[in-house]
Backbone as JSON, one array per atom type, in Angstrom:
{
  "sequence": "MKKLIFICYLFLATLNSFGQFKISAYTENYFGLELNLSKKISTELRFKANNIGEEFRNETIVFYDLFNKSYYQFKLGLGVDYRLFEPDGLDSFIFPFQFEIKPFEKYKFISFVFEPSIVSELESNTYFRSLIGIKIEL",
  "N": [[-10.2, -54.4, -10.3], [-11.18, -53.96, -7.78], [-10.5, -51.82, -6.37], [-10.95, -49.9, -8.23], [-13.57, -49.25, -8.74], [-13.78, -48.86, -5.97], [-12.5, -46.3, -5.29], [-13.9, -44.86, -7.33], [-16.62, -44.71, -6.09], [-15.94, -43.6, -3.75], [-15.09, -40.84, -4.18], [-17.32, -40.06, -5.9], [-19.33, -39.99, -3.74], [-18.43, -38.21, -2.1], [-18.54, -35.96, -3.56], [-21.02, -35.48, -3.8], [-22.0, -35.18, -1.41], [-21.07, -32.63, -0.27], [-20.29, -29.53, -1.98], [-18.52, -27.41, -3.42], [-16.36, -27.25, -5.84], [-13.21, -27.14, -7.72], [-11.24, -26.6, -10.6], [-8.76, -27.58, -12.13], [-5.08, -26.62, -14.13], [-1.84, -27.74, -14.23], [1.35, -27.15, -14.85], [3.9, -29.51, -16.57], [2.16, -31.16, -17.89], [-0.67, -31.75, -15.93], [-3.51, -32.08, -14.74], [-6.28, -31.09, -12.4], [-8.96, -32.11, -10.62], [-10.0, -30.34, -7.81], [-11.68, -30.88, -4.34], [-13.5, -29.9, -2.24], [-13.64, -30.4, 1.17], [-14.05, -30.05, 3.95], [-13.7, -26.91, 5.72], [-11.29, -26.75, 6.68], [-9.98, -28.61, 5.16], [-9.25, -30.64, 1.85], [-9.27, -32.45, -1.11], [-7.9, -33.84, -3.85], [-7.77, -34.76, -7.29], [-5.53, -35.77, -9.41], [-4.74, -36.18, -13.11], [-2.38, -37.17, -15.24], [-1.71, -35.88, -18.4], [-0.56, -36.62, -20.88], [-0.09, -39.3, -21.04], [-2.2, -41.47, -20.94], [-2.44, -43.08, -22.78], [-0.41, -45.05, -22.64], [0.12, -45.99, -19.72], [-2.47, -45.78, -17.25], [-2.1, -43.27, -14.9], [-1.99, -41.67, -11.92], [-2.76, -39.16, -9.39], [-3.55, -38.86, -5.85], [-4.49, -36.71, -3.76], [-4.64, -35.2, -0.57], [-5.39, -32.07, 1.47], [-4.46, -29.96, 3.54], [-5.39, -27.18, 5.35], [-3.39, -24.16, 6.13], [-3.49, -21.59, 6.31], [-6.07, -19.33, 5.69], [-7.26, -17.43, 3.71], [-8.95, -14.1, 2.05], [-7.24, -13.57, -0.24], [-5.51, -15.49, -0.48], [-4.3, -18.56, 0.16], [-2.6, -20.94, 1.74], [-1.46, -24.19, 2.24], [-0.86, -27.71, 3.1], [0.07, -30.86, 2.42], [-0.73, -34.45, 1.68], [-0.43, -37.12, -0.27], [-0.29, -40.06, -2.49], [0.65, -41.24, -6.3], [-0.39, -43.29, -8.62], [-1.11, -46.25, -10.35], [-3.49, -46.85, -12.1], [-4.81, -49.39, -13.32], [-3.5, -51.68, -12.67], [-2.12, -54.36, -10.74], [0.27, -54.13, -8.6], [-0.01, -50.68, -8.21], [0.95, -48.31, -6.56], [3.27, -46.15, -6.98], [4.84, -43.92, -6.39], [4.98, -41.68, -3.18], [3.85, -38.45, -2.45], [4.51, -35.32, -1.1], [3.02, -32.3, -0.71], [3.8, -28.87, -0.91], [1.2, -25.86, -0.77], [0.7, -22.66, -2.26], [-1.67, -20.3, -2.79], [-2.77, -18.0, -4.76], [-5.03, -15.69, -5.4], [-5.58, -12.81, -7.41], [-7.13, -11.26, -8.25], [-9.51, -8.86, -7.68], [-12.22, -8.78, -8.47], [-12.77, -10.99, -10.12], [-12.24, -13.62, -8.13], [-12.77, -16.09, -8.17], [-10.88, -17.33, -9.83], [-7.58, -18.36, -9.48], [-4.38, -18.41, -8.89], [-1.07, -20.82, -9.0], [1.03, -22.22, -7.02], [3.25, -25.05, -6.66], [5.11, -26.51, -4.58], [6.68, -29.55, -4.37], [7.93, -32.45, -2.49], [8.43, -35.9, -3.74], [8.69, -38.93, -3.31], [9.73, -41.74, -4.51], [8.8, -45.1, -4.53], [11.1, -47.39, -5.4], [13.03, -45.84, -6.41], [14.21, -43.18, -6.27], [14.35, -40.08, -4.07], [12.72, -36.86, -4.73], [12.81, -33.65, -5.86], [10.15, -31.39, -6.92], [8.33, -28.94, -8.86], [5.59, -27.43, -9.42], [3.35, -24.96, -11.16], [0.72, -23.6, -11.77], [-3.08, -23.09, -12.78], [-6.27, -22.53, -10.97], [-9.45, -22.78, -11.41], [-12.86, -21.84, -9.56], [-15.78, -23.45, -9.34]],
  "CA": [[-11.04, -53.49, -10.43], [-12.36, -53.5, -6.82], [-10.03, -50.58, -6.73], [-11.58, -48.79, -9.22], [-15.14, -49.24, -8.16], [-13.93, -47.98, -4.29], [-12.25, -44.79, -6.1], [-15.0, -44.38, -7.86], [-17.48, -44.42, -4.73], [-15.33, -42.56, -2.64], [-15.06, -39.84, -5.18], [-18.72, -39.53, -5.98], [-19.84, -39.92, -2.14], [-17.52, -36.5, -1.68], [-18.92, -35.51, -4.58], [-22.53, -35.64, -3.49], [-22.06, -34.72, 0.27], [-20.28, -31.07, -0.49], [-20.79, -28.56, -3.84], [-17.73, -26.52, -4.18], [-14.73, -27.85, -6.34], [-12.18, -26.59, -8.34], [-10.36, -27.35, -12.03], [-6.75, -27.12, -12.23], [-4.07, -27.03, -14.82], [-0.68, -27.48, -14.04], [2.8, -27.16, -15.61], [4.22, -30.7, -16.75], [0.79, -32.17, -18.04], [-1.45, -32.42, -15.31], [-5.14, -31.73, -14.46], [-7.02, -31.86, -11.52], [-10.33, -31.78, -10.03], [-10.21, -30.32, -6.2], [-13.05, -30.58, -4.05], [-13.15, -29.03, -0.56], [-14.24, -31.81, 2.17], [-14.18, -29.49, 4.93], [-13.32, -25.72, 5.59], [-9.8, -27.25, 6.24], [-9.56, -30.47, 4.6], [-9.74, -30.77, 0.82], [-8.64, -33.49, -1.79], [-7.56, -33.13, -5.09], [-7.62, -36.19, -7.79], [-4.78, -35.3, -10.64], [-4.87, -36.36, -14.25], [-1.32, -36.38, -16.24], [-2.81, -35.86, -19.83], [0.01, -37.25, -21.6], [0.37, -41.03, -20.42], [-3.49, -42.27, -20.96], [-2.59, -44.49, -23.67], [0.45, -46.1, -22.03], [-0.62, -46.61, -18.29], [-3.13, -44.54, -16.52], [-1.26, -42.84, -13.81], [-2.88, -40.25, -11.49], [-2.39, -38.59, -8.16], [-4.82, -38.58, -5.0], [-3.44, -35.78, -2.68], [-5.41, -34.24, 0.91], [-4.41, -30.81, 1.64], [-5.06, -29.18, 5.11], [-4.92, -25.42, 5.03], [-2.54, -23.57, 7.51], [-3.5, -20.41, 6.51], [-6.98, -19.41, 4.33], [-7.21, -15.59, 3.58], [-9.55, -13.94, 1.01], [-6.8, -13.22, -1.23], [-4.27, -16.26, -0.56], [-4.29, -19.42, 1.14], [-1.19, -22.21, 2.03], [-1.29, -25.61, 2.17], [0.54, -28.76, 3.36], [-0.87, -32.2, 1.77], [-0.01, -35.69, 1.4], [-0.73, -37.6, -1.7], [0.37, -40.66, -3.48], [0.88, -41.4, -7.4], [-0.37, -45.01, -8.65], [-1.34, -46.53, -11.68], [-5.03, -47.42, -12.0], [-5.45, -50.57, -13.71], [-2.56, -52.7, -12.23], [-2.28, -54.71, -8.87], [0.74, -53.14, -7.87], [0.13, -49.71, -8.7], [1.33, -47.5, -6.17], [4.43, -45.64, -7.11], [5.43, -42.68, -5.11], [4.14, -40.99, -2.42], [3.74, -37.17, -2.44], [4.0, -34.33, 0.36], [2.97, -31.11, -1.71], [3.44, -27.34, -0.01], [0.32, -25.13, -2.07], [0.53, -21.49, -2.18], [-2.63, -20.38, -3.86], [-2.77, -16.32, -4.87], [-6.36, -14.56, -5.87], [-4.77, -11.48, -7.24], [-7.77, -10.41, -9.18], [-10.78, -8.53, -6.58], [-13.15, -8.58, -9.31], [-12.84, -12.24, -10.21], [-11.99, -14.01, -6.87], [-12.86, -17.74, -8.67], [-9.38, -17.59, -10.72], [-6.4, -18.17, -8.51], [-2.98, -18.52, -9.52], [-0.8, -21.75, -7.69], [3.08, -22.73, -6.7], [3.52, -26.03, -5.49], [6.87, -27.29, -4.56], [6.55, -30.92, -3.67], [8.73, -33.76, -2.52], [8.36, -37.1, -4.49], [9.42, -40.13, -2.88], [9.06, -42.92, -5.21], [9.16, -46.83, -3.92], [11.51, -48.39, -5.96], [13.97, -45.48, -6.46], [14.96, -41.83, -5.53], [13.17, -38.81, -3.87], [13.35, -36.02, -5.43], [11.8, -32.13, -5.89], [9.09, -31.14, -8.1], [7.34, -27.67, -8.6], [4.05, -27.08, -10.72], [2.73, -23.77, -11.53], [-1.02, -24.01, -12.34], [-3.78, -22.18, -12.54], [-7.28, -23.09, -10.5], [-11.4, -21.77, -11.66], [-13.49, -22.65, -9.1], [-17.22, -23.48, -10.14]],
  "C": [[-11.89, -52.99, -9.47], [-11.72, -52.37, -6.29], [-10.08, -49.63, -7.15], [-12.71, -48.61, -8.69], [-15.04, -48.21, -6.86], [-13.37, -46.58, -4.4], [-13.24, -44.59, -6.54], [-16.3, -43.93, -6.76], [-16.99, -43.7, -4.13], [-15.3, -41.22, -3.37], [-16.29, -39.21, -5.35], [-19.72, -39.15, -4.66], [-19.93, -38.49, -2.09], [-18.21, -35.93, -2.46], [-20.57, -34.85, -4.19], [-23.13, -34.65, -2.24], [-21.68, -33.06, 0.11], [-20.43, -31.01, -1.94], [-19.5, -28.51, -4.14], [-16.45, -27.43, -4.88], [-14.29, -26.71, -7.63], [-11.62, -27.39, -9.46], [-9.08, -26.64, -11.91], [-6.25, -27.47, -13.58], [-2.64, -26.32, -14.45], [0.27, -27.58, -15.02], [2.9, -29.36, -15.52], [2.92, -31.85, -17.03], [-0.13, -31.7, -17.11], [-2.61, -31.57, -14.89], [-5.72, -32.47, -13.28], [-8.55, -31.14, -11.33], [-9.95, -32.17, -8.19], [-11.75, -30.17, -5.5], [-12.78, -30.57, -2.23], [-14.63, -30.0, 0.57], [-15.19, -31.07, 3.35], [-13.97, -27.72, 4.82], [-11.61, -25.71, 5.73], [-9.39, -28.24, 5.87], [-10.04, -30.34, 2.91], [-8.88, -32.13, 0.0], [-9.2, -33.01, -3.08], [-7.27, -34.72, -5.8], [-7.08, -35.62, -9.39], [-4.8, -36.46, -11.81], [-3.38, -36.04, -14.71], [-1.78, -36.89, -17.55], [-1.76, -36.49, -20.95], [0.58, -38.91, -21.82], [-1.05, -41.84, -20.9], [-3.42, -43.0, -21.81], [-1.56, -45.37, -23.21], [0.18, -46.64, -20.6], [-1.21, -45.53, -18.09], [-3.09, -44.28, -15.48], [-2.15, -41.56, -13.3], [-2.46, -40.12, -9.85], [-3.67, -38.15, -7.43], [-4.0, -37.74, -3.82], [-4.94, -34.97, -1.77], [-4.62, -33.26, 1.05], [-5.61, -30.79, 2.82], [-4.47, -27.36, 4.8], [-4.68, -24.91, 6.4], [-3.24, -22.13, 7.37], [-4.56, -20.31, 4.82], [-7.2, -18.13, 4.55], [-8.33, -15.45, 2.5], [-8.54, -13.84, -0.13], [-5.45, -14.47, -1.68], [-4.54, -17.37, 0.47], [-2.78, -20.62, 0.98], [-1.96, -23.3, 3.13], [-0.51, -26.87, 2.22], [-0.53, -30.05, 2.92], [0.39, -33.49, 1.9], [-0.51, -36.45, 0.58], [0.33, -39.17, -1.83], [-0.15, -40.87, -5.32], [0.51, -43.1, -7.54], [-1.67, -45.25, -9.78], [-2.6, -47.52, -11.36], [-5.52, -48.41, -12.14], [-4.49, -52.03, -13.35], [-2.43, -53.11, -11.04], [-1.64, -54.28, -7.99], [0.91, -51.61, -8.46], [0.7, -48.36, -8.03], [3.11, -47.36, -6.53], [5.3, -44.88, -6.24], [4.41, -42.34, -3.97], [4.75, -39.65, -2.41], [3.32, -36.25, -1.1], [4.42, -32.9, -0.7], [2.92, -29.97, -0.44], [3.11, -26.57, -0.82], [0.33, -23.93, -1.48], [-0.26, -20.87, -3.64], [-2.8, -18.43, -3.62], [-4.38, -16.23, -5.61], [-6.18, -13.41, -6.45], [-5.9, -10.66, -8.12], [-9.19, -10.24, -7.88], [-11.96, -8.9, -7.28], [-13.55, -9.93, -9.49], [-12.09, -13.47, -9.24], [-12.09, -15.75, -7.4], [-12.04, -17.85, -9.44], [-8.46, -17.15, -9.92], [-5.26, -18.82, -9.21], [-1.97, -19.5, -8.56], [0.74, -22.22, -8.14], [2.63, -23.66, -5.73], [4.76, -26.94, -5.82], [6.52, -28.58, -4.16], [7.79, -31.74, -3.14], [8.17, -35.08, -2.78], [8.78, -38.3, -3.95], [8.81, -41.46, -3.75], [9.68, -44.42, -4.14], [10.24, -47.45, -3.73], [12.78, -47.76, -6.45], [14.22, -44.52, -5.73], [13.88, -40.8, -4.9], [13.86, -37.44, -4.44], [12.24, -34.52, -5.52], [11.36, -31.96, -6.96], [8.57, -29.82, -7.3], [6.74, -27.24, -9.48], [3.98, -25.91, -10.56], [1.75, -23.88, -12.23], [-1.76, -23.06, -12.28], [-5.03, -22.83, -12.27], [-8.59, -22.29, -11.08], [-12.21, -22.34, -10.65], [-14.96, -22.34, -9.84], [-18.07, -23.39, -8.88]]
}
């Protein structure tokens, strides 16, 4: 319970401090909320939509912008995948490489995302995951 309160407090404190965030939808049923902490650093909280009844798992990823141009950006990240309501909830570490493209000049609030990631599970193997998604900036 302490973890849940701390994560909610941290997320709400950063949301109140800064104002710009994006809502994302990815393949493999992931939905995310990205928050820009500074010009170079952002964080994303992801939920997997099809396992809420079984075990509530989510991902928290911190990204660093390497290239940030008006129509594309490239980010490197580090994240964790964990089960929120279990004492030993940490499942894996995630190392994503995110490429975001804004193809429409008139609609710059819409972008498409390609994210290959290396996922290293704590108790088993390491594998490669690739997500494709869409982001809407609010």
